[in-house]
C-alpha positions, -999 to 999 in steps of 0.1 A, spaced: -226 531 -358 -260 517 -365 -262 482 -376 -271 484 -416 -285 455 -426 -286 415 -416 -276 384 -438 -283 353 -434 -280 319 -446 -288 279 -443 -260 257 -455 -262 224 -454 -225 212 -464 -194 229 -463 -162 211 -477 -124 224 -491 -122 233 -527 -94 231 -535 -80 216 -500 -49 228 -485 -18 208 -484 -12 180 -456 13 184 -443 21 217 -448 61 230 -446 62 264 -432 86 277 -466 60 274 -488 27 294 -495 -4 276 -503 -41 281 -518 -72 266 -500 -107 278 -505 -141 268 -494 -173 259 -510 -206 259 -491 -237 244 -503 -274 242 -498 -291 210 -511 -325 205 -502 -344 184 -522 -367 158 -496 -388 159 -467 -363 162 -437 -336 179 -454 -321 202 -433 -291 232 -430 -281 249 -402 -283 292 -402 -256 314 -404 -262 354 -398 -236 381 -403 -244 418 -396 -231 444 -415 -225 481 -400 -232 517 -411 -194 519 -415 -191 490 -440 -174 465 -410 -194 431 -409 -200 408 -375 -214 375 -371 -240 370 -348 -248 341 -327 -278 323 -322 -278 327 -285 -253 348 -270 -228 334 -241 -224 339 -204 -232 377 -195 -245 385 -233 -282 395 -239 -278 389 -278 -299 365 -293 -316 356 -328 -357 354 -337 -367 332 -366 -398 325 -380 -404 304 -414 -415 325 -440 -431 293 -463 -456 264 -450 -426 241 -467 -398 252 -441 -397 245 -402 -373 261 -385 -363 249 -351 -340 272 -322 -315 255 -303 -318 232 -281 -357 226 -293 -374 197 -310 -388 206 -346 -424 202 -350 -421 191 -383 -450 163 -393 -439 129 -389 -405 136 -386 -396 152 -352 -360 156 -345 -338 176 -316 -316 199 -329 -286 196 -306 -265 224 -326 -259 258 -314 -274 271 -348 -309 275 -359 -322 245 -381 -339 254 -411 -352 216 -427 -382 207 -452 -419 207 -438 -438 170 -443 -454 172 -474 -434 201 -489 -432 213 -529 -411 229 -550 -404 264 -540 -374 290 -551 -378 318 -526 -361 347 -512 -377 349 -481 -379 313 -468 -374 325 -431 -372 357 -413 -343 368 -389 -346 389 -360 -318 400 -342 -321 418 -310 -295 428 -280 -312 434 -247 -348 429 -262 -342 457 -285 -346 448 -322 -314 458 -339 -322 441 -377 -340 419 -398 -333 401 -428 -352 376 -449 -334 341 -458 -332 328 -497 -341 290 -502 -343 268 -529 -366 237 -523 -360 215 -552 -389 188 -545 -391 165 -573 -428 169 -593 -458 145 -594 -453 121 -624 -478 93 -621 -507 80 -600 -514 42 -596 -546 25 -581 -551 -11 -566 -577 -28 -551 -564 -53 -527 -589 -80 -532 -600 -99 -563 -634 -106 -554 -660 -88 -530 -695 -94 -518 -726 -73 -504 -722 -75 -468 -749 -100 -457 -744 -119 -489 -744 -160 -482 -711 -156 -505 -698 -142 -476 -704 -170 -452 -684 -201 -452 -670 -222 -475 -674 -190 -495 -658 -164 -475 -656 -138 -496 -648 -101 -485 -671 -76 -479 -645 -48 -480 -612 -43 -494 -582 -21 -494 -574 8 -518 -542 17 -525 -527 47 -541 -492 51 -553 -474 87 -564 -446 83 -584 -424 113 -583 -403 129 -612 -369 142 -610 -365 174 -594 -365 207 -617 -335 218 -636 -320 248 -621 -286 265 -633 -262 250 -609 -277 222 -594 -264 190 -613 -290 169 -629 -300 142 -596 -323 114 -597 -347 110 -571 -374 84 -561 -404 97 -538 -438 67 -533 -459 79 -512 -490 54 -502 -523 64 -491 -545 34 -479 -582 36 -474 -606 12 -467 -632 8 -496 -663 -11 -486 -687 -21 -521 -726 -28 -519 -738 -50 -544 -773 -62 -544 -781 -95 -526 -771 -125 -545 -763 -161 -538 -734 -163 -560 -706 -134 -564 -691 -125 -596 -652 -129 -603 -640 -95 -612 -597 -88 -613 -585 -61 -595 -581 -26 -614 -553 -7 -617 -548 28 -633 -520 46 -641 -519 85 -655 -506 91 -686 -475 111 -680 -448 116 -706 -421 117 -672 -412 80 -659 -410 80 -622 -371 74 -614 -347 62 -578 -349 87 -555 -312 87 -535 -315 109 -501 -279 99 -494 -245 116 -488 -242 115 -527 -272 131 -536 -260 161 -515 -238 183 -537 -243 214 -552 -240 249 -552 -262 272 -533 -288 287 -555 -292 324 -561 -334 329 -563 -345 361 -585 
């Protein structure tokens, strides 16, 4: 008997649907089911990896991330896209600006900092080994429902500037010779998907740069209002929700 295939899924939540009765009288039967979901719609969102091996005789068996005492079975997981960061049990993620320790007994897959929308059948690669010998490998489907950029706004942090060394930079005027340029990117709703309800998300990124304007020498600085520009997009930015209410979705199927 040989392993025929390896199936892995990343889950962000599991819930009863429908929930079993409580309390339950043993005289009567009841129906209950569990719904598993994968919602990855913001940087830092994460789920746990669950893996099952199917043997050549058709039987299936769950595979632990790391074998217990006396066992030499383990999983090796690698990211299949730059939009995802995977972290082994007990390790700290290498996610830029979002390092989090994985205290679970399962591999963890999370949305990378700066990730973009992606639906892929190979978001991660899983290899099962026993006593150092490769037994089976498989890919992990992931749906990163990231919002798309919709608007861009620029603003200068000073209404009046003068050239360095100009008399207007000295008291009593003391005008600034440099200003901060702030760029704000507004993101729209996530991409629609047949199994994803309409969500309203917000993502605002601020990029701050030092801006120096060189002007011809003058004893008096001219007054200029701070410019502001917004790109003409038809979709307006909306409100982002990263709390529990935003994480309600069926696990999508990528094809």
